[in-house]
N, C-alpha and C positions, 0 to 999 in steps of 0.2 A: 152656765151663762154663755150666751151666744157672742162670738167674737164680732166686733164692729167692722166687718169688711166694707169696702167702698166699691171694689171692682170684682166682678165675677167673669171668669174666662171659661167658655164652654168649648169642648171639642164638638164637631158637627156629626160626622159619619159614625154610625154605631152608637152614638150617645143620644142625640135628639132625633136625627134623621135616620130612618130605618134602612140602612144601606142594603142589607141582605135581601129584604123583601122587594125593594125597588129594583135592585139589580136582577133578581130572579125573574121578575115580570118582564123587564126589558129584554133579557136574553131569550126568554120563551117567545116573545113576539118576534125577535130576530130569527130564531130557529125556523119559524113558519115563513116569515117574509123572504128569507134567502133560500127557502126550499131545501134545507140541509138534509132532510130525510131522502128526498129524491136524488141528492148527490151522493148518497151511500152511507150517511151517518145513521146508525140504527135507531137512535132515540135522543130526545133532549137530555135525558139523564146520562147517556154515554158522552155526549158533548160536554155537559156540565162537569163531569168527573175529571176529564182531562184539562179543561179550562181552569178549574179551581186550583189544581196543583201548579200549573204554569203561572197563573196570575199571582199567587202567593210568592213564588220565587222571584218574579219580576218586580213586585213591590218591594221585596227585600233589597234587590239591586238598586231600585230607585231611591230608597231611603239612604243607602250607602253611597249614593251619587255616582254610580258606575254606569247608569243609563238615564236618559232624559224621558220626559213624559210622552213625547211622540213615539219613541221607540217602545216604551212600555205599552201604550195603548194599541199600537199596531201588532206587536209581537204576541200579545196574549191571545189574539184571534188567529193570526197567521200560523204561529207555532202549533196551536191547537188543531187547526185544519190540517197541517202537515202530518201530525201524528195520526190523525184519523184518515189519512190517505188522500187529502185534497191539497195539492200544491198549487195554490192560486193566489198570487199576491194581490191582484185586483179585488178579489173577494175579501181578502183580509183587510185591505184598506177600506172597502165599503162598510164592512162590519164594524171596524174601529170608529168610523165617523158616525154610523147609525147608533152605536152604543152611547157615545157622548151626547148626541142629540136626544136620544130616547130617555136616558136616565136623568138628564137634567130636568125633564118635565114631570117626573114622578114626585108624588107628594106624601107618601106614607111616612108617618112619624111614629115614634114610640109612644105608648100610652102616657097621657098627662104632659106631653111636651109643651103644647100650647098653654095649658093651665099653669104649669110651673113658670113659664116665661111671663104670663100675665101677673102672677104673684110676685115675681122678683123685679119686674120692670119699674114699678114706682119706688123701689127701695134701694136699688143699686145701679151702677153703670155696668152693662152686660156686653161682653165681647165674644168673638169667635177666634180660636186659634186652630188652624186646620192645615194638614198636609195635602189635602185634595187639590185637584187642578183648579186654578183660580176662576176661570170663566164658568166652570161647572158649578162651583160652590155658590157663586153669586146667583146663578139661575135656580139652584135648589132652594135657597133662602127666599128668593122672590116668588117662585111658583108655589111654595108651601105656605106663604104668608107669614114667614118668620122674620123677614128682613127688618121690619119696623122696630123690633125689640132690641136690636144690636147697635151700640154706639160705634163700633168699629169691627171690621173683619180682617184678621191678620192671616195671610196665606204664606205658605212656605216659599212660593215663588217671589212674592214681594219682599220677604225677609231675607231671601238668599240662603236659607237654612231650614231644615226640617226637624220637627220634634223627634227625639228628645234633645237635640242640640241646644245648648243654652242660648245660642245666638238668636233663635227665633223668639225665645222668651224675653231676651234683652230688647229685641226690636219691638216686641209688644209693649214693654214698659215705656219705651221712648215714644211710641206712637200714641199711646193712651194717656200718658202722664201718670200712670199708676206706680205704686211701690209694692214690692213683693210682700211686705208684711201687712198690707191692707188688702191683699188679693187672695183669691182661691181659684184653683184650676179644677174643673169638673170634666171627667172623661172616662171612657170605658177601657182604655188600654193601660195596663200596669207599667209597661216598659216605655211607651211613647208619651203618654199624658202624665201619669202619676210620678214616675221616676224623673222625668224631665223637669216637672215643677219642683219636686223635692230638691233636686240639685241646685235650684235657684233660691232655695229657702222660702218657697211659696207653699202655703197650705194646699192640700189636695182632697178632692172627694172622688172616690172610685165608684162609678156607676156599674155595678156588677149584675147586669141584666140576666145573665145565665147562671148566677150563683156559683161561680167557679171557686174551687178551693185554692187558697194561696197563702203565702206567709209574708207578703210584702207589707212593710209598715206604711199605713195610710192615715191621714188626719181624720177622715170620715169615710164611711162606706155605706152605700144604699143599694137596695136591690130593685128599686123602681124609682122613676122620677118623682112620683108622688111623695116619697119620703123626704124629699128635699125641703118641703114646706115646714117640717118640724125641726129643721136644723139651721135654716137661714132666715 
């Protein structure tokens, strides 16, 4: 028997909005735009390899609140350039700005993202809880045509806390008027989305796009967004 939820909270990046595909295309465009090969970087893949490690480390610092978003966005490009032999702060700043502008306009979604939102929209109040940068997340939703489905968008900047911190979930409950026992969190990250919701006593649905092996307790698990139709 399906549980009578009233509120559905979605993560955005990596769950509905295909962050990796959108980011990859943006960075490739930037590699050409800023003529990085002419500046001595052998290939886009060489740039991407260094960038990926630095970006992951800086996002971990951001979640731990040891750096802010401006530092994260600047340093992931500047530090990458430095490692690749280009110590140019102006270039790093230009690339940081170009990335935010470029990725905000991208619209690749995971398969069935629009279809599942159309299915859920008449039945539930649907919300976003995201750790992404506020101005970027609103642009992503608007440009991809998903904004009309969501009653509210809860960002870590507005909440003053980032998933999995219970404070962002508490803020979401206050903002939406939802109760944990009538809500479910749908996301792709076991630590950030799933464990965070579980700590609040909220049901969770793990969207395991890559079919990763894990032993985390989850209320529900799906391997594609299409499967949600059979569960909610």
